[in-house]
Each structure stands twice: as structure tokens, then as C-alpha cells.
N, C-alpha and C positions, 0 to 999 in steps of 0.2 A: 503494500500500500504506499509506503514511504516513496518508492521510486516513481510513483504515479502524480505525487504532487506537482512537479513541474508541467506534466501533462495537462493536468486540471487546469492550472493558470494559463496554459496556451489555450485551452478551449474557452476560457473565460474571455480572452483576448478575441477570439472568433465569434463569441456571443455579441461582445461590444461593437465589432465590426459589423454584424449583422443589423443591429439597432442603429448604428450610424447610417447604414446604407437606408433603412425605411425612412429615417428623419431627413435625408437628403432628398428622397422623392416627394416628401411633404412640404420642401423648401424651408425647413426648419434648420438653418445654417448654424445658429448658435448651438444647437443639440448636437449636431454633427461634430462640431468641436469638442464638445465636452465628451462624446463617446469615442471619438478617435484618440483624444489625449488619454482616456482611461486605457484604450487598447494598447497605446505606446508603453504606459507604466506597466501594464501586465506583460508586455513583450520583454522589457527590461527584467523584471522579477522573475520570469520563468527560467532564464538562463541563470540568474543568481541562485534560485533555488536548486536548479540542476548541479551548479557548482558546489553549492554547500553541503548538499544531500549525496553528492558523488552518484547523481541518477542520469547521467547522460547515456541516450540511446537512440537508436536509428529512428524508431517510430517517432521519438520527441522533436527530432531534427525535421522529419517530414511533415509533422503536425504544425510545427512552427512557421514553415514556408507557407502551407495551406492558410494558416489563419492570417499570415501576413498579407497574402495575396487579396484577401477580402478586406481586411481592416486598413490595409495601406495602399491597395490598388483600387478594387472596386468601389468602396465607400467614397472616397474622394472623386473618383470619376463621375459617379451618381451626381454629387454636389455640383461639379463643374458643367456636367450635362444640363442640370436645371438651370444653372447661372445663364448658360449659354442660349438656352431655350426661351427663357423668361426675361431676362434682364439686358442681354446683350445683343438684341436684334439688331439688323442693318437693312437699310433701305438702298445701299449701293449695289448689292448683287441680286440677281433674279430670285425669286421667290423659292423657286425649286432648289436653289444652291443653298439659300440661307435655313431651309429646313434641314438639310444634312450637317450643317455646321455642328450642332450640339453633340452629334455622334462621334466627332473627333475627340471628344472627351475620353473615349475608351481606349485610346492610345496608352493611358496611364496604366490599366491592369495588364495590357499586352506587354509594354515595355519592363513592368514590374514582374511579371511572371518569367521573363528572360532573364532579368536581372538575378532574381532569387535562384533560379536554376543554376545560372552561372556560379553565384556565389557559394552554393553547396558543394560545387566541384573545385572550387579554385583554393588552392593551399597557401596562396599568396596573402588572403584577406584574413589572417589571425588577429593581427593588431592594428590594423588600419584597412581602409577600403580603397577599391578601385572602381571609380565611378560614384554616383550620388547614392546613398543608402534609400531604400523605399521608405522607412518611417520619415526621413527628412523631408522627401519629395511630398509624402502626404500630408505633413504639417504645414508645408508652404501651401498647398493648394486649399485645404480647408479653411485656414485662416485668410488667403487670399480672396475666396468665393465669400465669406462672411463680409470682408471689407468692401468688396465691389458691390455686393448686394446692398448695401447701405448708402451708396452713391445714387443718387437720382437728380435729373435723368441720366442715362448712360450715353455714350456717343461711340461713334465707329472706332476712334482712336483706342478705346478701351477693348474693343473686340480684337483689332490688330495686335495690341500688346499682349492679350491673353492668348492668342494663337501663336504667337512668337515664343513666349515663356513655355508653352505646352510642348512646342517642338523641341526647344532647347534643353529643358529638362528632361524630357523623355530620352533624348539622345545621350544626355550626361549620366543617366542612371546605367547605360550599357557601355559606357566609355572606359577606357583604361586611365582616366585622370585621377591621380591618387588624392584620396580625401582622409583627413584625420579622423582618429576615433575619439570619442568622449569619454571612453573607459580610462580610468586613472588607477594605476598600478601602486604608485607610491606617492606620498604627500610631499612634493617636491615642487617648488614654483619655477625653478629653472626648467625642468624637464615638461613640466605641464602648463608653460606660460601660454600657448597658444589656446588650449581648452578653457583657462581661465579667463583669457581676454574675451572668448566668444560668450562664456557665462556672464560676465560683466555687462558686456553690450547687450545681450539678449535681455538681461534684466532691465536695463535702461529702456530699451525699445518697447518692451511689453508695459512698463509702468508708463509710458508715454503715450503709446497709441493703442493699448489694450490688445485685444486678439490680433488684430492686423501686424502687430509688432512681432509676432511669431514668424510670419512671411518675411518681414526683414531681418530677422535673426538667422533665417535659413539662407538666404542670399548672402548674409555676412559670413556664414560658415563656408559657403561656395567660395567666396572671394579670399578668405583667409587661407583655405587649402590650397588655392592656385597660386597664392603669393608664397606660401611655405614650400611648396614644390618648386618653384620657380628659383627660390632662394638656396634650395639644396642642389639644384641642377647647376647653378653658378658657381658654387663652393666646392663642387665635387671635381 
């Protein structure tokens, strides 16, 4: 029974993702944010529980990816689909084309599924990541959708910005761009300076902007990762 505790936490992650999905189709963006955040916490704690209880298993690894695909792939995609369908309509393109645009949101679970499968087979991603992690991508989109939903009226510029971000972040998930991990092995400011910098900036963003500050925090995470990677290349 003890070894099933991490799996139970993972299943609760999946449950949270399912609730977030139903909230998304209702247009309840604040509830989507809450349930995806709960899923993200559970995703963190299932790994911690597996390490503490020495309960790593192949089924746990597969369950984790399946839960993540729903919570961090399908749920944020549903929120973006509703946003594009109901709040970011455009009169520039023909009606037939405009009706298809919201379905581009489902690029998120497609690229998330590929990333999760790639991550499970990639031995290089033990202490850091190659490409944008699916939870980070999900957190960006749920907070972005919440923020844009509050803006009225919308305009075509927001639609184009959204589509550019969708393409960029989707490809970033499956890229080979190094991204630092938030896991801290030792309490050492010098070795964990980049993580502490992100934590400080994220705290300021969320305190200032509220939920949309999460999206700014994720963009900052990407920027800090790119700067760190460039610095290492120039010094090596």
C-alpha cells in the first residue's frame, strides 16, 4: 500500500486536470487556473513522495505522463480554444477560416504528448530540461487566457500575438534548448542564484499583476534559461 501513495497523488493530479477541463469549456478561467495550479502541486508532490518512500515504478512513470497530458496539455488547450472562439474573433479573415482558428489551440496537447514521450526516453534530462517543460507551458496559457479574457474589447493584434505565442511555445517544448530546473539539491545561493532570481521576480510579478503575473514569470523563466545557456557557451 505504501508504494501506491505516489500513484494515488498522480491520479489526483489527473482528477484536477479533468475538473480544469470542464471549467475551461464553461469559460470559468479563474477556476481553470486554480485546478491546474492544484495539479501542478500534486505533480511536484508525487515525485517527492516516490523519492521519500523509495516507491519508484514503471507504472508510476507512465501514470505521471498520462496525467500530465490531461492537466498540462488538454486542459490549457481547452481554455485557449474557448478564448479564441469567444473573445478573440477577427473580421479580417473569412468566416470559414475564423471558425477553424480556435482549433489551433489543440497544438498544445499534440506537442505536449510528444514532449512527454521524448522526456521519458531522454537520459539527459535528469537535472535540467531540453525544451520547455509541459507544466511551465500550461501555467503560461492558463494565466494568459485569464488575463486576455479580462480585456474588453479585444482586437486583431491580440489574436495575432496569441497565435505567434502558440507556435513559438509549442515548438519550444520539443526543442533542444536547455532550460534550468527549479529543483534545488543544496541551500547554496551561489549555485542556485538563477532559481532564486526567478522566484524573486515571479513573486514581484504575481504581487503586482495577480494571475497574469504567472505568464510573465514563465516568459522570464524562458529568458533566464536562454541567457544562462548563452553564457555557458561563451565561457566554454
